[in-house]
A tleap script that builds the chain and sets N, CA, C and O, in Angstrom:
source leaprc.protein.ff14SB
mol = sequence {
  NMET GLU THR GLU LYS ILE CYS SER SER CYS
  GLY VAL ARG LEU GLY LYS ASN ASP GLY MET
  THR PHE PHE LYS CYS PRO GLU CYS GLY VAL
  VAL GLU ILE GLY ARG CYS PRO ASN CYS ARG
  ASP GLN SER VAL THR TYR THR CYS THR LYS
  CYS GLY PHE THR GLY CPRO
}
set mol.1.N position { 3.173 -2.029 28.668 }
set mol.1.CA position { 2.770 -3.315 28.133 }
set mol.1.C position { 1.487 -3.154 27.316 }
set mol.1.O position { 0.545 -2.494 27.753 }
set mol.2.N position { 1.459 -3.753 26.145 }
set mol.2.CA position { 0.314 -3.631 25.237 }
set mol.2.C position { -0.806 -4.578 25.656 }
set mol.2.O position { -0.552 -5.704 26.083 }
set mol.3.N position { -2.041 -4.111 25.531 }
set mol.3.CA position { -3.206 -4.921 25.842 }
set mol.3.C position { -3.339 -6.045 24.811 }
set mol.3.O position { -3.109 -5.845 23.618 }
set mol.4.N position { -3.712 -7.223 25.298 }
set mol.4.CA position { -3.893 -8.359 24.400 }
set mol.4.C position { -5.041 -8.088 23.434 }
set mol.4.O position { -6.099 -7.609 23.842 }
set mol.5.N position { -4.836 -8.389 22.172 }
set mol.5.CA position { -5.846 -8.178 21.142 }
set mol.5.C position { -6.638 -9.466 20.956 }
set mol.5.O position { -6.075 -10.560 20.930 }
set mol.6.N position { -7.964 -9.317 20.825 }
set mol.6.CA position { -8.811 -10.479 20.587 }
set mol.6.C position { -9.787 -10.185 19.454 }
set mol.6.O position { -10.082 -9.028 19.152 }
set mol.7.N position { -10.281 -11.251 18.835 }
set mol.7.CA position { -11.288 -11.102 17.787 }
set mol.7.C position { -12.600 -10.693 18.442 }
set mol.7.O position { -13.030 -11.321 19.410 }
set mol.8.N position { -13.228 -9.664 17.934 }
set mol.8.CA position { -14.485 -9.154 18.493 }
set mol.8.C position { -15.658 -10.090 18.226 }
set mol.8.O position { -16.721 -9.933 18.826 }
set mol.9.N position { -15.480 -11.053 17.339 }
set mol.9.CA position { -16.548 -11.997 17.022 }
set mol.9.C position { -16.428 -13.295 17.817 }
set mol.9.O position { -17.374 -13.705 18.491 }
set mol.10.N position { -15.261 -13.942 17.738 }
set mol.10.CA position { -15.117 -15.268 18.351 }
set mol.10.C position { -14.278 -15.275 19.618 }
set mol.10.O position { -14.288 -16.261 20.354 }
set mol.11.N position { -13.549 -14.190 19.889 }
set mol.11.CA position { -12.769 -14.094 21.115 }
set mol.11.C position { -11.390 -14.720 21.062 }
set mol.11.O position { -10.685 -14.734 22.071 }
set mol.12.N position { -10.987 -15.239 19.909 }
set mol.12.CA position { -9.666 -15.843 19.781 }
set mol.12.C position { -8.593 -14.764 19.935 }
set mol.12.O position { -8.783 -13.628 19.499 }
set mol.13.N position { -7.478 -15.118 20.549 }
set mol.13.CA position { -6.361 -14.185 20.681 }
set mol.13.C position { -5.752 -13.931 19.319 }
set mol.13.O position { -5.548 -14.859 18.536 }
set mol.14.N position { -5.464 -12.680 19.040 }
set mol.14.CA position { -4.879 -12.306 17.753 }
set mol.14.C position { -3.405 -12.015 17.941 }
set mol.14.O position { -3.029 -11.121 18.699 }
set mol.15.N position { -2.587 -12.762 17.259 }
set mol.15.CA position { -1.145 -12.540 17.277 }
set mol.15.C position { -0.746 -11.744 16.064 }
set mol.15.O position { -1.348 -10.716 15.753 }
set mol.16.N position { 0.263 -12.220 15.384 }
set mol.16.CA position { 0.733 -11.546 14.173 }
set mol.16.C position { 0.390 -12.400 12.954 }
set mol.16.O position { 1.237 -12.656 12.098 }
set mol.17.N position { -0.862 -12.831 12.892 }
set mol.17.CA position { -1.324 -13.680 11.791 }
set mol.17.C position { -1.695 -12.850 10.573 }
set mol.17.O position { -2.166 -11.719 10.694 }
set mol.18.N position { -1.476 -13.425 9.409 }
set mol.18.CA position { -1.925 -12.785 8.172 }
set mol.18.C position { -3.443 -12.791 8.126 }
set mol.18.O position { -4.078 -13.763 8.535 }
set mol.19.N position { -4.015 -11.724 7.635 }
set mol.19.CA position { -5.454 -11.670 7.439 }
set mol.19.C position { -6.246 -11.064 8.568 }
set mol.19.O position { -7.444 -10.828 8.414 }
set mol.20.N position { -5.615 -10.801 9.707 }
set mol.20.CA position { -6.366 -10.149 10.783 }
set mol.20.C position { -6.425 -8.659 10.515 }
set mol.20.O position { -5.591 -8.110 9.794 }
set mol.21.N position { -7.422 -8.007 11.106 }
set mol.21.CA position { -7.550 -6.568 10.901 }
set mol.21.C position { -8.080 -5.907 12.154 }
set mol.21.O position { -8.741 -6.544 12.974 }
set mol.22.N position { -7.788 -4.631 12.298 }
set mol.22.CA position { -8.283 -3.812 13.396 }
set mol.22.C position { -8.794 -2.504 12.819 }
set mol.22.O position { -8.182 -1.933 11.917 }
set mol.23.N position { -9.916 -2.033 13.342 }
set mol.23.CA position { -10.467 -0.758 12.896 }
set mol.23.C position { -11.367 -0.205 13.987 }
set mol.23.O position { -11.850 -0.949 14.840 }
set mol.24.N position { -11.588 1.087 13.957 }
set mol.24.CA position { -12.492 1.726 14.911 }
set mol.24.C position { -13.934 1.417 14.526 }
set mol.24.O position { -14.248 1.261 13.346 }
set mol.25.N position { -14.801 1.330 15.516 }
set mol.25.CA position { -16.218 1.082 15.269 }
set mol.25.C position { -16.740 2.101 14.261 }
set mol.25.O position { -16.524 3.302 14.428 }
set mol.26.N position { -17.427 1.633 13.213 }
set mol.26.CA position { -17.946 2.555 12.198 }
set mol.26.C position { -19.011 3.514 12.730 }
set mol.26.O position { -19.244 4.566 12.135 }
set mol.27.N position { -19.650 3.169 13.829 }
set mol.27.CA position { -20.728 3.994 14.389 }
set mol.27.C position { -20.191 5.052 15.359 }
set mol.27.O position { -20.406 6.247 15.156 }
set mol.28.N position { -19.492 4.612 16.416 }
set mol.28.CA position { -19.046 5.560 17.447 }
set mol.28.C position { -17.604 6.017 17.254 }
set mol.28.O position { -17.228 7.084 17.742 }
set mol.29.N position { -16.791 5.233 16.554 }
set mol.29.CA position { -15.402 5.601 16.302 }
set mol.29.C position { -14.508 5.540 17.521 }
set mol.29.O position { -13.402 6.080 17.500 }
set mol.30.N position { -14.964 4.892 18.588 }
set mol.30.CA position { -14.196 4.850 19.831 }
set mol.30.C position { -13.540 3.485 20.045 }
set mol.30.O position { -12.332 3.403 20.266 }
set mol.31.N position { -14.323 2.434 19.982 }
set mol.31.CA position { -13.853 1.091 20.285 }
set mol.31.C position { -13.109 0.503 19.090 }
set mol.31.O position { -13.545 0.631 17.946 }
set mol.32.N position { -11.965 -0.150 19.378 }
set mol.32.CA position { -11.225 -0.830 18.322 }
set mol.32.C position { -11.806 -2.241 18.147 }
set mol.32.O position { -11.884 -3.015 19.102 }
set mol.33.N position { -12.204 -2.554 16.936 }
set mol.33.CA position { -12.747 -3.862 16.591 }
set mol.33.C position { -11.613 -4.699 16.005 }
set mol.33.O position { -10.891 -4.240 15.120 }
set mol.34.N position { -11.461 -5.909 16.493 }
set mol.34.CA position { -10.464 -6.834 15.967 }
set mol.34.C position { -11.166 -7.975 15.259 }
set mol.34.O position { -12.195 -8.462 15.725 }
set mol.35.N position { -10.615 -8.401 14.139 }
set mol.35.CA position { -11.242 -9.479 13.362 }
set mol.35.C position { -10.180 -10.495 12.945 }
set mol.35.O position { -9.167 -10.133 12.345 }
set mol.36.N position { -10.418 -11.767 13.267 }
set mol.36.CA position { -9.505 -12.821 12.838 }
set mol.36.C position { -9.826 -13.186 11.382 }
set mol.36.O position { -10.916 -12.880 10.898 }
set mol.37.N position { -8.903 -13.826 10.691 }
set mol.37.CA position { -9.133 -14.176 9.288 }
set mol.37.C position { -10.361 -15.073 9.102 }
set mol.37.O position { -11.094 -14.924 8.124 }
set mol.38.N position { -10.582 -15.985 10.018 }
set mol.38.CA position { -11.708 -16.911 9.905 }
set mol.38.C position { -13.042 -16.171 9.964 }
set mol.38.O position { -13.913 -16.399 9.125 }
set mol.39.N position { -13.208 -15.294 10.940 }
set mol.39.CA position { -14.454 -14.545 11.083 }
set mol.39.C position { -14.651 -13.562 9.932 }
set mol.39.O position { -15.781 -13.326 9.505 }
set mol.40.N position { -13.571 -12.995 9.434 }
set mol.40.CA position { -13.674 -12.107 8.265 }
set mol.40.C position { -14.155 -12.884 7.052 }
set mol.40.O position { -15.063 -12.437 6.350 }
set mol.41.N position { -13.555 -14.046 6.798 }
set mol.41.CA position { -13.926 -14.863 5.634 }
set mol.41.C position { -15.375 -15.332 5.702 }
set mol.41.O position { -16.056 -15.406 4.679 }
set mol.42.N position { -15.847 -15.647 6.908 }
set mol.42.CA position { -17.194 -16.186 7.075 }
set mol.42.C position { -18.231 -15.101 7.387 }
set mol.42.O position { -19.403 -15.410 7.604 }
set mol.43.N position { -17.810 -13.851 7.410 }
set mol.43.CA position { -18.690 -12.712 7.711 }
set mol.43.C position { -19.453 -12.882 9.022 }
set mol.43.O position { -20.646 -12.588 9.103 }
set mol.44.N position { -18.742 -13.363 10.052 }
set mol.44.CA position { -19.335 -13.523 11.380 }
set mol.44.C position { -19.557 -12.132 11.973 }
set mol.44.O position { -18.686 -11.268 11.873 }
set mol.45.N position { -20.719 -11.914 12.588 }
set mol.45.CA position { -21.039 -10.590 13.127 }
set mol.45.C position { -20.202 -10.253 14.359 }
set mol.45.O position { -19.709 -11.139 15.058 }
set mol.46.N position { -20.055 -8.961 14.607 }
set mol.46.CA position { -19.408 -8.433 15.811 }
set mol.46.C position { -20.313 -7.345 16.362 }
set mol.46.O position { -21.141 -6.790 15.640 }
set mol.47.N position { -20.152 -7.042 17.641 }
set mol.47.CA position { -20.931 -5.983 18.276 }
set mol.47.C position { -20.000 -5.068 19.050 }
set mol.47.O position { -19.160 -5.538 19.818 }
set mol.48.N position { -20.141 -3.783 18.856 }
set mol.48.CA position { -19.340 -2.790 19.579 }
set mol.48.C position { -19.759 -2.794 21.049 }
set mol.48.O position { -20.946 -2.753 21.370 }
set mol.49.N position { -18.773 -2.845 21.922 }
set mol.49.CA position { -19.059 -2.884 23.362 }
set mol.49.C position { -19.497 -1.528 23.923 }
set mol.49.O position { -20.013 -1.463 25.038 }
set mol.50.N position { -19.301 -0.456 23.171 }
set mol.50.CA position { -19.698 0.869 23.641 }
set mol.50.C position { -21.092 1.265 23.151 }
set mol.50.O position { -21.953 1.635 23.950 }
set mol.51.N position { -21.311 1.185 21.839 }
set mol.51.CA position { -22.562 1.710 21.283 }
set mol.51.C position { -23.539 0.619 20.830 }
set mol.51.O position { -24.696 0.915 20.533 }
set mol.52.N position { -23.087 -0.632 20.773 }
set mol.52.CA position { -23.978 -1.717 20.389 }
set mol.52.C position { -24.108 -1.935 18.895 }
set mol.52.O position { -24.884 -2.786 18.460 }
set mol.53.N position { -23.361 -1.180 18.099 }
set mol.53.CA position { -23.397 -1.369 16.639 }
set mol.53.C position { -23.016 -2.802 16.297 }
set mol.53.O position { -22.065 -3.338 16.866 }
set mol.54.N position { -23.732 -3.423 15.388 }
set mol.54.CA position { -23.440 -4.774 14.923 }
set mol.54.C position { -23.118 -4.732 13.448 }
set mol.54.O position { -23.843 -4.142 12.647 }
set mol.55.N position { -22.007 -5.374 13.105 }
set mol.55.CA position { -21.591 -5.378 11.718 }
set mol.55.C position { -21.133 -6.749 11.257 }
set mol.55.O position { -20.925 -7.655 12.064 }
set mol.56.N position { -20.983 -6.886 9.970 }
set mol.56.CA position { -20.523 -8.166 9.406 }
set mol.56.C position { -19.012 -8.301 9.440 }
set mol.56.O position { -18.473 -9.318 9.003 }
savepdb mol mol.pdb
quit
């Protein structure tokens, strides 16, 4: 069973919506960051749960 995906900024559950994205933390490369379309459009910050990196 796949782990539920959530937005790393606002915590909303991510389904199969257009505009969402997932990528590894640019700093540590370990944690997967999820971004909903709303937070991406508004450049809401996120923080990596492993290394503390904060990005737009």
